[in-house]
C-alpha positions as CSV (number, residue, x, y, z in Angstrom):
1,M,133.4,122.2,71.1
2,N,132.3,118.9,69.5
3,A,128.8,117.6,69.9
4,S,129.9,114.6,72.1
5,L,131.7,116.8,74.6
6,D,128.8,119.3,74.6
7,N,126.4,116.4,75.3
8,L,128.6,115.2,78.2
9,L,128.7,118.7,79.7
10,H,124.9,118.9,79.4
11,L,124.6,115.6,81.2
12,L,127.0,116.7,83.9
13,W,125.3,120.1,84.5
14,T,121.7,118.6,84.3
15,F,122.3,115.8,86.8
16,A,124.4,117.9,89.1
17,Q,121.5,120.4,89.4
18,L,119.1,117.5,89.9
19,S,121.3,116.1,92.6
20,V,121.3,119.3,94.6
21,L,117.5,119.7,94.2
22,G,116.7,116.1,95.3
23,F,114.9,117.1,98.6
24,G,112.9,114.2,100.1
25,G,114.7,111.6,98.0
26,G,114.9,111.0,94.3
27,K,111.2,111.0,93.6
28,G,111.0,114.7,94.1
29,I,113.1,115.4,91.1
30,I,111.5,113.0,88.6
31,P,109.3,115.7,86.9
32,Q,112.4,117.9,86.3
33,M,114.5,115.0,85.2
34,H,111.7,114.0,82.7
35,A,111.5,117.6,81.4
36,D,115.3,117.7,80.9
37,A,115.8,114.2,79.5
38,V,112.7,114.0,77.4
39,T,111.6,117.5,76.5
40,R,114.6,119.7,76.6
41,Y,117.5,117.5,75.4
42,H,115.5,114.6,73.8
43,W,118.0,112.0,75.3
44,V,115.1,109.5,75.7
45,T,111.4,109.2,75.0
46,S,108.8,109.3,77.7
47,Q,108.3,105.6,77.4
48,Q,112.0,104.9,77.8
49,F,112.1,107.2,80.8
50,T,109.3,105.2,82.5
51,Q,111.1,101.9,81.5
52,F,114.4,103.2,83.0
53,Y,112.6,104.3,86.1
54,T,111.2,100.8,86.5
55,I,114.6,99.3,86.1
56,G,115.9,101.7,88.8
57,K,113.2,100.4,91.2
58,L,114.3,96.8,90.5
59,V,118.1,97.2,91.3
60,P,119.6,97.7,94.7
61,G,120.3,101.3,95.7
62,P,118.5,104.5,95.2
63,T,115.9,104.7,92.4
64,T,117.7,107.6,90.8
65,I,120.4,105.2,89.7
66,F,118.4,105.1,86.5
67,A,120.2,108.4,85.6
68,A,123.0,106.0,84.4
69,L,120.6,104.6,81.8
70,I,119.7,108.1,80.6
71,G,123.4,108.9,80.3
72,Y,124.0,105.7,78.5
73,A,121.2,106.5,76.0
74,A,122.2,110.1,75.7
75,T,125.7,109.3,74.4
76,P,125.4,106.6,71.7
77,G,129.1,107.2,70.7
78,R,130.4,106.7,74.2
79,P,127.5,105.1,76.2
80,L,129.6,103.9,79.2
81,L,131.2,107.4,79.6
82,G,127.7,109.0,79.4
83,A,126.4,106.5,82.1
84,A,129.4,107.3,84.3
85,V,129.0,111.1,84.0
86,A,125.3,111.0,84.7
87,T,125.8,108.7,87.7
88,L,128.6,110.8,89.2
89,A,126.7,114.0,88.6
90,M,123.6,112.5,90.2
91,F,125.2,111.4,93.4
92,V,128.5,113.3,94.2
93,P,127.1,116.9,94.7
94,S,124.2,115.8,97.0
95,S,126.5,113.5,98.9
96,A,129.1,116.2,99.4
97,I,126.4,118.7,100.6
98,M,125.0,116.0,102.9
99,V,128.3,115.4,104.6
100,G,128.8,119.1,105.1
101,F,125.3,119.8,106.3
102,D,125.3,116.9,108.7
103,A,127.7,118.6,111.1
104,F,125.6,121.7,111.0
105,W,122.4,119.7,111.5
106,V,123.8,117.9,114.5
107,R,125.3,121.1,116.0
108,F,121.8,122.7,116.1
109,G,119.9,119.5,117.0
110,A,118.2,121.2,120.0
111,S,117.1,124.3,118.0
112,P,113.4,124.7,117.4
113,W,114.3,125.9,113.9
114,R,115.3,122.3,112.9
115,A,111.7,121.0,113.5
116,I,110.2,124.1,111.8
117,I,112.3,123.6,108.7
118,S,111.4,119.9,108.5
119,Q,107.7,120.6,109.0
120,G,107.8,123.4,106.4
121,L,109.5,121.2,103.8
122,A,107.2,118.2,104.3
123,P,104.2,119.5,102.2
124,A,106.5,120.5,99.4
125,I,108.0,117.0,99.3
126,V,104.6,115.4,99.2
127,G,103.7,117.6,96.3
128,L,106.9,116.7,94.4
129,V,106.3,113.0,94.9
130,W,102.7,113.3,93.6
131,S,104.0,115.2,90.6
132,S,106.5,112.4,90.0
133,V,103.7,109.8,89.9
134,W,102.0,111.8,87.2
135,T,105.2,112.3,85.2
136,I,106.1,108.5,85.3
137,A,102.5,107.7,84.3
138,R,103.0,109.5,81.0
139,G,105.2,106.7,79.7
140,I,102.8,103.8,80.3
141,P,101.1,102.2,77.3
142,V,97.6,103.5,76.8
143,S,95.4,100.4,77.3
144,V,92.8,99.1,79.7
145,V,95.2,96.4,80.9
146,A,97.9,98.9,81.7
147,Y,95.6,101.1,83.7
148,A,94.1,98.1,85.5
149,V,97.6,96.9,86.4
150,A,98.5,100.4,87.7
151,A,95.3,100.5,89.8
152,V,95.9,97.1,91.3
153,V,99.5,97.8,92.1
154,T,98.5,101.1,93.8
155,V,96.0,99.3,96.0
156,L,98.4,96.5,96.8
157,M,101.2,98.9,97.7
158,L,98.8,100.8,100.0
159,R,97.0,97.8,101.5
160,S,99.6,94.9,101.6
161,K,103.1,94.2,102.6
162,L,104.2,93.2,99.1
163,S,107.5,94.8,98.0
164,A,107.7,97.1,95.0
165,P,110.2,94.9,93.2
166,L,107.9,91.9,93.5
167,L,104.9,93.9,92.2
168,I,107.0,95.2,89.3
169,V,108.0,91.6,88.4
170,L,104.4,90.4,88.7
171,S,103.2,93.3,86.6
172,G,105.8,92.5,84.0
173,V,104.5,88.9,83.8
174,V,100.9,90.3,83.3
175,G,102.3,92.6,80.7
176,V,104.0,89.8,78.8
177,V,100.8,87.7,78.9
178,A,98.2,90.4,78.3
179,L,99.9,93.0,76.2
180,R,101.8,91.0,73.6
């Protein structure tokens, strides 16, 4: 098997697994995605991963759309094919499971187990999201300005009604002015 096909199969397998494990939304799989894309396969650097995540927050749709950027970077010989494979693998398995599971979930809507399952998964999802925050933070530049921007954005997200894309754009402007 040639290296290009092997790489595409790794993309397919990696993102299909992440798709199925994406409980609580895409943020829950960020640490594993980082481990695979940065540490295991070296498709991107930690800094690229954070930049791609940021782009994923700026475009419409789910944040995990940045899987396309990882696929693009992972396959320099056929970047559009890599982006397509990563994107399809990221969204098709979980969508298929969701469609199948929906009928089951509706059928047992009155069951007390439904609420118990939801309550049992909630703490795990919170933990996964917090670990995602730590993972994404690995890729920020090490500087007082970068840490100050991160702190201000955190406070504004928690205390104001400003949207994430607006805060990202404003942070980008601060970065251009202060970090050049």
